[in-house]
C-alpha positions in Angstrom: 0.0 0.1 0.1 1.3 3.3 -1.1 0.3 6.6 -0.6 1.3 8.7 -3.6 -0.1 12.1 -3.4 -1.9 13.7 -0.6 -4.0 16.9 -0.6 -5.4 19.0 2.5 -7.9 21.7 2.5 -9.2 23.6 5.8 -7.9 21.0 7.8 -6.8 21.9 11.2 -3.9 24.5 10.9 -3.9 23.9 7.0 -5.7 26.3 4.8 -4.5 24.2 1.6 -1.6 22.0 0.9 -0.5 19.1 -1.3 2.4 16.6 -0.8 3.9 14.0 -3.1 5.2 11.2 -1.6 8.4 8.7 -1.8 7.4 5.0 -2.0 9.6 4.2 1.2 10.5 7.1 3.9 9.1 10.5 4.1 10.3 13.0 6.7 8.1 15.7 8.2 10.5 18.5 10.1 9.8 21.9 11.6 9.5 23.4 14.7 6.5 22.3 17.2 3.2 24.2 16.2 3.8 24.0 12.6 1.7 20.9 11.7 4.0 18.1 11.5 1.5 15.8 13.5 -1.6 17.2 11.7 -0.1 16.1 8.2 0.4 12.4 9.7 -3.2 12.5 11.3 -4.3 13.5 7.9 -3.3 10.0 6.7 -4.7 8.3 9.4 -8.2 10.1 9.0 -8.1 8.6 5.4 -7.4 5.1 6.7 -10.1 5.1 9.2 -12.3 8.1 8.6 -11.5 9.8 11.8 -8.8 11.6 13.7 -6.1 9.6 15.7 -6.3 12.7 17.9 -9.5 14.2 18.1 -12.2 12.2 17.0 -15.0 14.9 16.9 -15.0 15.3 13.5 -16.2 19.2 13.4 -13.3 20.0 15.8 -11.1 19.1 12.6 -12.4 21.9 10.8 -9.7 24.6 10.0 -11.1 27.8 12.4 -13.2 30.4 10.7 -14.1 27.7 7.8 -17.0 25.5 7.4 -15.6 22.4 5.9 -12.7 20.3 5.1 -11.6 17.8 2.6 -8.7 15.2 2.3 -7.9 13.6 -0.7 -5.5 10.9 -1.2 -4.2 9.0 -4.3 -2.9 5.4 -3.7 -1.0 2.3 -5.1 -2.9 -0.6 -4.1 -2.1 -4.5 -5.6 -1.0 -2.8 -9.0 -4.2 -0.4 -9.2 -4.7 3.3 -8.3 -7.3 4.0 -5.8 -8.5 7.4 -4.6 -10.0 8.1 -1.3 -11.6 11.4 -0.5 -13.0 12.3 3.1 -14.9 15.6 3.6 -16.9 17.1 6.3 -19.2 20.2 6.6 -20.7 21.9 9.6 -24.1 20.8 10.2 -24.0 17.8 7.9 -22.8 13.8 8.2 -19.4 12.9 7.1 -18.4 11.5 3.8 -15.6 9.3 2.5 -15.3 8.4 -1.2 -13.5 5.7 -2.9 -12.9 6.3 -6.7 -15.9 8.6 -6.8 -18.1 6.8 -4.9 -19.5 7.2 -1.5 -19.5 4.7 1.3 -23.0 3.5 2.4 -21.5 2.5 5.6 -18.2 4.1 7.0 -17.3 0.9 8.6 -17.1 -0.5 5.3 -14.1 1.3 4.7 -11.9 -0.2 7.5 -9.2 -2.3 6.6 -9.0 -1.4 2.9 -6.0 1.4 3.7 -4.2 -1.0 6.7 -2.3 1.8 8.7 -0.3 1.6 12.2 0.7 4.8 14.0 3.2 5.1 16.6 2.8 8.3 18.9 3.4 9.8 22.2 0.1 9.6 22.9 0.1 5.9 22.7 1.2 6.5 26.5 -2.8 6.3 27.0 -2.4 2.4 26.6 -0.7 2.4 29.6 -1.8 5.1 31.9 -5.5 5.7 30.7 -8.5 3.1 32.0 -9.5 0.0 30.1 -11.9 1.5 27.7 -8.1 2.5 25.5 -6.6 -0.8 25.4 -9.8 -2.4 24.5 -9.9 0.0 21.2 -6.8 -1.1 20.6 -7.7 -4.7 20.6 -10.6 -3.9 18.3 -8.6 -1.7 16.4 -5.9 -4.3 15.1 -8.5 -7.5 14.4 -11.3 -5.1 12.6 -8.5 -3.8 10.3 -8.7 -7.8 8.9 -11.6 -8.6 9.9 -14.8 -7.3 8.9 -17.2 -9.6 10.3 -15.8 -8.7 13.9 -16.2 -5.0 13.2 -19.5 -5.4 12.2 -20.6 -8.1 15.3 -18.8 -5.4 17.5 -21.3 -2.7 16.5 -24.1 -4.8 16.6 -22.9 -5.6 20.3 -22.2 -2.2 21.3 -25.9 -1.1 19.9 -27.5 -3.9 22.0 -25.7 -2.7 25.0 -26.9 0.7 24.7 -29.9 -0.1 23.9 -30.1 -2.3 26.9 -28.8 0.3 29.5 -31.5 2.5 28.3 -34.1 -0.3 29.1 -32.4 -0.5 32.8 -32.7 3.5 33.0 -36.4 3.5 32.0 -37.1 0.4 34.5 -35.4 3.1 37.4 -37.4 6.0 36.5 -41.0 4.4 35.7 -40.4 1.9 39.2 -41.2 -1.3 36.5 -39.6 -4.4 35.6 -39.9 -6.5 32.3 -38.0 -9.3 32.2 -39.2 -11.1 28.9 -38.2 -7.5 27.0 -34.3 -7.8 28.8 -34.2 -11.5 27.6 -34.1 -10.6 24.5 -31.4 -8.0 25.0 -29.3 -10.8 26.8 -29.7 -13.1 24.0 -28.3 -11.1 21.6 -25.6 -9.9 23.9 -24.8 -13.4 24.9 -24.3 -14.2 21.1 -22.5 -11.2 19.8 -20.7 -11.3 22.9 -19.4 -15.0 22.8 -18.1 -14.6 19.3 -16.2 -11.4 20.4 -14.4 -13.1 23.0 -13.3 -16.1 21.1 -12.0 -13.6 18.6 -10.1 -11.9 20.9 -9.0 -15.1 22.5 -7.4 -15.7 19.5 -5.8 -12.6 18.7 -4.1 -12.5 22.3 -3.0 -15.7 21.4 -1.3 -15.0 18.6 -0.2 -11.5 19.2 1.6 -12.3 22.5 4.7 -14.1 21.2 5.0 -11.6 18.1 4.9 -8.4 20.7 7.5 -10.5 22.9 10.0 -11.1 19.9 9.6 -7.2 19.3 10.0 -6.1 22.7 13.4 -8.0 22.6 14.6 -6.6 19.1 14.3 -3.4 20.6 14.7 -3.3 24.6 18.0 -4.2 26.3 16.4 -7.8 26.2 16.9 -8.2 29.4 13.6 -8.0 31.0 10.5 -10.4 30.8 7.3 -8.5 29.2 3.9 -10.2 29.0 0.5 -9.4 28.4 -2.3 -10.8 30.2 -6.1 -10.7 28.5 -8.5 -10.1 31.1 -12.3 -11.0 30.5 -15.6 -11.8 32.8 -16.5 -14.8 30.2 -13.8 -16.6 31.4 -16.0 -17.3 34.6 -19.0 -18.3 32.4 -21.1 -17.8 29.6 -22.4 -14.1 29.3 -25.8 -14.9 29.5 -25.4 -16.6 32.7 -23.7 -13.7 34.4 -26.6 -11.0 33.4 -28.9 -13.2 34.8 -27.2 -13.7 38.1 -26.1 -9.8 38.7 -29.4 -8.1 37.3 -30.0 -6.9 40.9 -26.7 -5.1 40.6 -27.4 -3.8 37.0 -30.9 -2.7 38.2 -29.4 -0.6 41.0 -26.5 1.0 38.7 -28.8 1.1 35.6 -25.9 -0.3 33.4 -24.7 -3.3 32.2 -22.0 -4.5 34.5 -21.1 -7.7 33.0 -19.9 -8.2 29.0 -17.0 -7.9 26.6 -17.3 -4.1 27.4 -15.4 -4.7 30.8 -12.7 -6.8 29.0 -9.0 -5.3 29.4 -5.4 -6.0 29.1 -2.9 -6.0 31.8 0.9 -5.2 30.6 3.7 -6.3 33.0 7.4 -6.3 33.2 8.6 -9.4 35.5 5.2 -10.0 36.5 4.1 -6.3 37.6 2.3 -3.7 36.0 4.5 -1.7 33.7 2.5 1.5 34.6 4.0 1.4 38.2 7.3 -0.7 37.7 8.5 0.6 34.1 10.8 3.2 34.2 9.7 5.9 31.0 12.1 4.2 28.8 10.9 0.4 29.4 7.4 2.2 28.9 8.4 3.7 25.3 10.0 0.4 24.6 6.9 -1.5 25.5 4.5 0.6 23.2 6.8 0.8 20.2 7.1 -3.2 20.6 3.3 -3.1 20.7 2.8 -1.1 17.8 5.2 -3.2 16.1 3.3 -6.2 16.5 0.4 -4.7 16.0 2.0 -4.1 12.3 3.4 -7.6 11.9 -0.3 -9.2 13.0 -2.1 -6.9 10.6 0.1 -7.7 7.5 0.1 -11.2 7.9 -3.6 -11.2 8.0 -4.1 -8.8 4.9 -3.1 -8.6 1.3 -1.5 -5.6 1.6 1.3 -4.3 3.5 0.2 -1.5 6.1 1.5 2.0 5.7 3.4 2.9 9.5 3.6 6.4 10.5 5.9 7.2 13.4 4.7 10.7 15.3 7.5 12.3 17.3 9.7 9.1 17.3 12.8 10.8 19.1 10.3 11.4 22.2 12.4 9.5 25.0 14.3 7.8 22.8 17.8 8.3 21.8 19.0 8.5 18.3 20.8 4.9 18.7 17.2 3.2 19.5 15.8 5.5 16.8 18.3 4.1 14.3 17.5 0.6 15.1 14.1 1.0 14.8 14.0 2.6 11.3 17.1 -0.3 10.2 14.2 -3.0 11.5 12.1 -1.3 8.7 14.6 -1.2 6.2 15.6 -4.9 7.0 12.5 -6.4 7.2 10.8 -4.8 3.7 7.9 -2.7 5.9 6.8 -0.9 3.0 6.1 3.0 3.4 6.9 5.1 6.4 6.2 8.3 7.5 8.0 10.0 10.0 7.9 13.3 12.2 10.6 15.4 14.3 11.4 18.6 15.3 15.0 18.2 14.2 15.6 18.1 10.2 19.6 17.1 10.5 18.8 14.6 13.1 16.4 13.1 11.5 18.1 12.8 7.9 21.3 11.2 9.5 19.3 8.4 10.9 17.2 8.1 7.7 20.8 7.8 5.3 21.5 5.3 7.2 18.8 3.2 5.8 19.5 2.1 2.1 16.1 3.4 0.9 14.9 6.3 -0.6 13.2 9.4 0.9 12.1 13.0 1.1 12.2 15.6 3.5 9.2 18.2 4.0 10.2 21.1 5.9 7.2 22.5 7.3 
């Protein structure tokens, strides 16, 4: 998968900007605040139909304007593809492929596979379980459309069940038969998603550990543990056994929407016991393993974005990561950094073509 050209119109801080890219390595350099990360986010936006850093669509429209348009020209499996993402205040977002709008935006997910490595990834360690669930879902969904559609169905039924619980509480009523309909659907969808997540983690963990050993010192033992309430029994049984709690909280307390990943170093939570360097290596290994997984399950090589890659990593470690990209035929790579000379010095060591974009 190669992004050949990109144009931005009224996107974040850009009024109008166009780029023609190298098929291997592209570097955006410049001072903080000039829009390096925004260009990477535009590339991400074309893959997922939303921003990586601000999923509220209208907040990505340039101040003082009414719309934005992102236009990307790709080369995929020996064929030219054009993706356009546009939105206007007060209207629905539109994603077009070769001039034809998608009926469901979710149908676009996975067509332009992409992995981003960013300083904001630290949220995977620092924040709550919902961030880590999104990570699992994001990796699997890029190569499995059924998983994504089932996940959307599960979320819709969950929302309806929670609304029903609130209705019961407000109106001092209860109807088990109505609740049973939602419970059966949650059980069906939830069991499928749980089994897919179990399969994913079993395959993903060895890939991740191998990646950590290649970019870390190799001295620490790291691991990932998948935590799910469904390991305690079928979801429909858990829902029935805990209906009293659900009625009190007016919320569904059991299900795959409570799943989590536990990141560990030497058997302890990396959030508490890992140094900043160890946490950064852990996250990069996590994202490179994501890249490996998506590549092995798809027909095209994902695009790789590295935002502010020198954040908390020394030049030697960055060079090591870039050399991995070179040695293993990653495909197309986009990098952002504040120091042009530093970036170019590292990139020159890789025997690939590259372009520097000074913003």
